[in-house]
C-alpha positions in Angstrom: -15.4 141.6 69.4 -13.7 141.3 66.0 -14.9 144.8 64.8 -15.6 146.7 68.0 -13.4 147.3 71.0 -15.3 145.3 73.6 -13.6 142.7 75.8 -14.9 139.2 76.4 -15.5 140.1 80.0 -17.6 143.1 79.2 -19.7 141.1 76.7 -20.1 138.2 79.2 -21.2 140.6 81.9 -23.8 142.1 79.6 -25.3 138.7 78.8 -24.7 137.3 82.3 -22.2 134.7 81.1 -18.9 133.4 82.5 -16.2 135.8 81.2 -13.3 133.4 81.4 -15.3 130.7 79.6 -16.3 133.1 76.8 -12.8 134.3 76.4 -11.5 130.7 76.1 -14.2 129.8 73.6 -13.5 132.9 71.6 -9.8 132.1 71.4 -10.2 128.4 70.7 -13.3 128.4 68.3 -14.4 131.8 67.1 -11.2 133.8 66.4 -8.6 132.7 63.9 -6.0 132.4 66.7 -5.4 128.7 66.1 -4.5 129.4 62.4 -2.4 132.6 63.2 0.9 132.4 61.3 2.8 134.0 64.2 1.3 131.8 67.0 4.4 129.6 67.4 6.8 132.5 68.0 4.5 135.2 69.4 5.7 134.9 73.0 9.2 135.9 71.7 8.4 138.2 68.8 5.7 139.5 66.5 6.2 141.2 63.2 3.5 143.0 61.2 5.3 144.0 58.0 2.1 145.5 56.6 2.4 148.3 59.2 5.8 149.5 58.0 5.7 153.3 57.3 8.2 156.0 56.5 8.2 157.3 60.1 8.8 154.9 63.0 9.4 155.0 66.7 11.4 152.4 68.7 11.5 152.1 72.5 11.7 149.5 75.2 9.0 148.9 77.8 8.4 146.6 80.7 5.1 144.9 80.4 5.0 142.5 83.4 7.3 141.1 86.0 10.1 143.3 84.7 10.3 141.7 81.3 11.6 144.1 78.7 10.2 144.3 75.2 11.4 146.4 72.2 8.4 147.9 70.4 8.6 149.4 67.0 5.6 151.5 65.8 4.4 153.3 62.8 3.9 157.0 63.7 1.3 157.6 60.9 -1.2 155.3 62.7 -1.1 157.5 65.8 -1.5 154.6 68.2 -4.5 153.1 66.5 -5.0 150.0 64.3 -1.9 149.5 62.2 0.5 151.1 64.7 2.5 148.0 65.8 5.3 147.0 63.4 7.2 144.7 65.8 7.2 143.6 69.4 10.3 141.7 70.5 11.1 140.2 73.8 14.2 141.8 75.2 16.4 144.7 74.1 19.5 142.9 72.8 20.4 144.6 69.6 21.4 141.4 67.8 18.0 139.7 68.5 16.0 142.8 67.5 18.0 143.3 64.3 17.6 139.6 63.3 13.8 140.0 63.6 13.5 143.4 61.8 15.8 142.1 59.1 13.0 139.6 58.1 11.5 142.6 56.3 13.1 143.0 52.9 16.0 145.5 52.7 14.3 147.5 50.0 11.2 148.1 52.2 13.4 149.0 55.2 15.3 151.5 53.1 12.1 153.4 52.5 12.0 154.4 56.2 12.9 158.1 56.4 12.9 158.7 60.1 13.0 156.8 63.4 12.4 158.4 66.8 14.4 156.7 69.6 15.9 157.3 73.0 19.6 157.7 73.6 20.4 154.1 74.3 23.3 152.7 72.3 21.4 149.5 71.5 18.5 151.4 69.9 20.9 153.5 67.8 22.6 150.3 66.6 19.3 148.7 65.7 18.1 151.7 63.7 21.5 152.1 61.9 21.5 148.5 60.8 17.8 147.9 60.1 16.9 151.3 58.6 20.1 152.5 57.0 18.5 155.5 55.2 16.5 156.8 58.1 17.3 159.9 60.1 17.6 159.3 63.8 15.5 161.7 66.0 16.1 161.7 69.7 12.8 161.5 71.6 12.1 165.0 72.9 11.0 163.7 76.3 14.5 162.2 76.9 16.1 165.5 75.8 13.8 167.5 78.2 14.6 165.1 81.1 18.4 165.5 80.5 18.0 169.3 80.3 15.9 169.4 83.5 18.3 167.2 85.4 21.3 169.4 84.3 19.6 172.6 85.3 18.5 171.0 88.6 22.1 170.0 89.3 23.5 173.5 88.6 20.7 175.1 90.7 21.5 172.8 93.7 25.3 173.5 93.3 24.8 177.3 93.3 22.3 177.1 96.2 24.9 175.3 98.3 27.6 177.7 97.4 25.3 180.7 98.3 24.4 179.0 101.5 28.1 178.5 102.4 29.0 182.1 101.7 26.1 183.4 103.8 26.7 181.1 106.7 
């Protein structure tokens, strides 16, 4: 389980064991969870400074029950191991900035580019935490805005054509 992507439940099913019991035993006795240096604050934030890279992405996501989290990832890892730089509960700029500022300024200044959406709080976070980084607007947000604008114009002219014909 430490080296291969198999869940406790998959392993338990294979060996005809209780999946919940195996998961609890793994957490409490086999893994290093009890000694994890971020255990005390993990429900609020996690920071993996070793995953800092020159190109990052920042976005918010709702994981469960509408709770928002700000997630900062290293693009070089391409979603694999080493991708997660930070996961912070909420999207308030001040809180996210305070967590990311735990990384030394000299390291944060090595970030060259951060991809983000058009939210003002994300722009503020990037400006304050990664002062030398270029801000790149996520292309999906640009495409959505463009699509919405074209759709609005199309509907407007369709109604106008309909009024002239009718």
